[in-house]
C-alpha positions as CSV (number, residue, x, y, z in Angstrom):
1,M,-4.8,194.4,-45.5
2,N,-5.4,196.7,-42.5
3,N,-8.6,197.6,-41.3
4,M,-8.5,201.1,-43.1
5,E,-7.8,199.3,-46.4
6,N,-10.9,197.0,-45.8
7,V,-13.1,200.0,-45.4
8,F,-12.0,201.5,-48.8
9,N,-11.9,198.1,-50.6
10,L,-14.9,198.5,-53.1
11,N,-14.7,195.1,-54.8
12,F,-18.1,194.3,-53.6
13,L,-19.3,196.8,-56.1
14,H,-18.1,194.6,-58.9
15,L,-20.9,192.0,-58.9
16,S,-22.2,190.1,-62.0
17,P,-26.0,191.0,-62.8
18,E,-26.6,187.5,-61.9
19,D,-25.2,188.2,-58.3
20,I,-27.1,191.5,-58.0
21,V,-30.4,189.7,-58.8
22,N,-29.6,186.8,-56.4
23,F,-28.7,189.3,-53.6
24,R,-31.9,191.2,-54.3
25,K,-34.0,188.0,-54.3
26,N,-32.4,187.0,-50.8
27,Y,-32.7,190.4,-49.2
28,R,-36.5,190.5,-49.8
29,A,-36.8,187.0,-48.9
30,I,-35.6,188.0,-45.4
31,F,-36.7,191.5,-44.9
32,G,-39.9,191.6,-47.3
33,W,-40.4,194.6,-49.7
34,Q,-42.5,197.8,-48.7
35,I,-45.4,199.3,-50.7
36,T,-48.0,202.0,-49.9
37,I,-51.6,201.8,-50.9
38,P,-53.2,205.1,-51.4
39,F,-57.0,205.4,-50.6
40,F,-58.3,209.0,-51.7
41,E,-61.7,210.0,-52.8
42,Q,-62.8,213.6,-52.5
43,D,-66.3,214.1,-50.7
44,I,-67.0,210.4,-50.7
45,V,-68.2,209.9,-47.4
46,P,-71.9,210.7,-47.0
47,P,-73.1,212.8,-44.1
48,E,-74.3,210.8,-41.1
49,S,-73.2,207.5,-42.7
50,T,-70.5,205.1,-43.2
51,Y,-68.4,204.1,-46.1
52,A,-65.4,201.7,-46.8
53,M,-62.5,201.7,-49.5
54,F,-60.5,198.5,-50.2
55,S,-57.0,197.6,-51.5
56,K,-57.0,194.9,-54.2
57,R,-56.6,191.3,-52.7
58,I,-53.1,191.1,-51.2
59,D,-51.9,187.7,-52.3
60,R,-48.9,187.3,-50.3
61,P,-48.0,187.1,-46.4
62,F,-47.8,190.8,-45.2
63,E,-47.8,193.1,-42.1
64,V,-49.0,196.7,-41.9
65,N,-46.2,198.8,-40.9
66,R,-47.5,202.6,-41.1
67,I,-51.0,204.3,-41.5
68,R,-51.0,208.0,-42.7
69,I,-54.3,209.8,-42.9
70,V,-55.0,213.5,-43.6
71,F,-58.1,215.2,-41.9
72,P,-59.5,218.3,-43.3
73,L,-60.1,221.4,-41.1
74,G,-63.2,221.3,-39.3
75,T,-63.7,217.6,-39.0
76,G,-63.0,217.2,-35.4
77,A,-64.2,214.1,-33.6
78,T,-67.1,213.7,-36.1
79,F,-65.0,211.7,-38.7
80,K,-63.6,208.4,-37.5
81,I,-61.3,206.3,-39.6
82,Y,-60.6,202.4,-38.8
83,I,-57.9,200.5,-40.7
84,L,-58.9,196.7,-41.0
85,V,-57.4,193.7,-42.5
86,S,-60.4,191.8,-43.8
87,D,-61.4,188.6,-45.8
88,D,-64.3,190.5,-47.4
89,K,-65.1,193.5,-49.4
90,N,-68.3,194.6,-47.9
91,N,-69.3,197.9,-46.2
92,T,-69.2,196.6,-42.7
93,K,-66.7,197.2,-39.9
94,T,-65.5,193.5,-40.0
95,G,-61.7,192.2,-40.0
96,A,-58.7,192.8,-37.7
97,N,-58.6,196.1,-36.5
98,I,-55.2,197.4,-36.7
99,L,-55.3,199.8,-33.9
100,A,-57.3,197.8,-31.5
101,D,-54.4,196.3,-29.5
102,Y,-53.1,199.8,-28.6
103,S,-56.1,202.0,-27.9
104,E,-59.1,202.5,-25.9
105,T,-60.6,204.0,-29.1
106,P,-59.5,201.6,-32.1
107,F,-60.0,204.7,-34.7
108,I,-58.1,207.8,-35.7
109,T,-59.6,211.2,-35.7
110,G,-58.2,214.8,-36.4
111,D,-58.8,218.1,-37.2
112,G,-56.7,219.7,-39.9
113,T,-54.0,217.5,-39.2
114,T,-51.9,214.6,-40.8
115,E,-51.7,211.7,-38.5
116,D,-48.7,209.2,-39.1
117,I,-49.2,205.9,-36.9
118,F,-46.5,203.3,-37.0
119,V,-47.8,199.8,-35.8
120,K,-46.3,196.7,-34.3
121,S,-45.4,193.8,-36.6
122,Q,-48.4,191.4,-37.0
123,E,-48.0,189.2,-39.9
124,F,-51.2,188.4,-42.0
125,K,-51.7,185.4,-44.2
126,P,-52.4,186.3,-47.9
127,D,-55.6,186.6,-49.7
128,R,-56.8,189.5,-47.5
129,Y,-57.8,193.1,-48.2
130,I,-56.9,196.5,-46.5
131,K,-60.2,198.1,-45.5
132,V,-60.3,201.7,-44.7
133,F,-63.8,202.3,-42.9
134,A,-65.0,205.7,-42.2
135,E,-67.7,206.9,-40.1
136,N,-69.2,210.4,-40.7
137,E,-71.2,211.8,-37.9
138,S,-71.2,215.3,-39.4
139,T,-73.8,217.0,-41.6
140,E,-71.3,217.6,-44.5
141,Y,-69.5,215.2,-47.2
142,R,-66.0,214.1,-46.0
143,T,-63.0,213.4,-48.1
144,L,-61.2,210.1,-47.4
145,D,-57.4,210.4,-47.8
146,A,-55.4,207.7,-46.3
147,K,-52.2,205.8,-47.2
148,V,-51.5,202.3,-45.7
149,T,-47.8,201.0,-46.1
150,L,-47.4,197.2,-45.8
151,I,-44.3,195.0,-45.9
152,L,-44.9,192.1,-48.2
153,Y,-43.1,188.8,-47.8
154,P,-42.6,186.0,-50.3
155,F,-44.2,182.5,-49.7
156,Y,-41.9,180.0,-47.9
157,K,-42.1,176.3,-47.2
158,E,-42.6,175.0,-43.7
159,V,-39.6,172.8,-42.7
């Protein structure tokens, strides 16, 4: 068989259901699988106050891959969003700040914009929460609208 025939050889498409399940399981074991956690609440952050929203407990090793935050028009620098990986579910700014390694200001602001941030790989141990912590310095209620994309990994044995 020459190279051109190899390109068009579609025998790999004739896998058994068991082969497909095994391939998918092995693929996820190596590369993980991606999920996006939405955080949205209309007019939830009180004026001149703070507020935190939490994911459910993440029971697998994971890394944060991408952050997307939508800022309404008129927020300016008065509405700050921190993305934290935390052991607790309390309304304080505790946990590993995902942006702290990159920026003098480890928070995100915007005004009528959608901010997309891709972050470096840093694996976290299981049994943590994603905490979206908002600081509202304005005199109006603010809407919290964020999405955090994670890559989850299966458990593995140390060899």
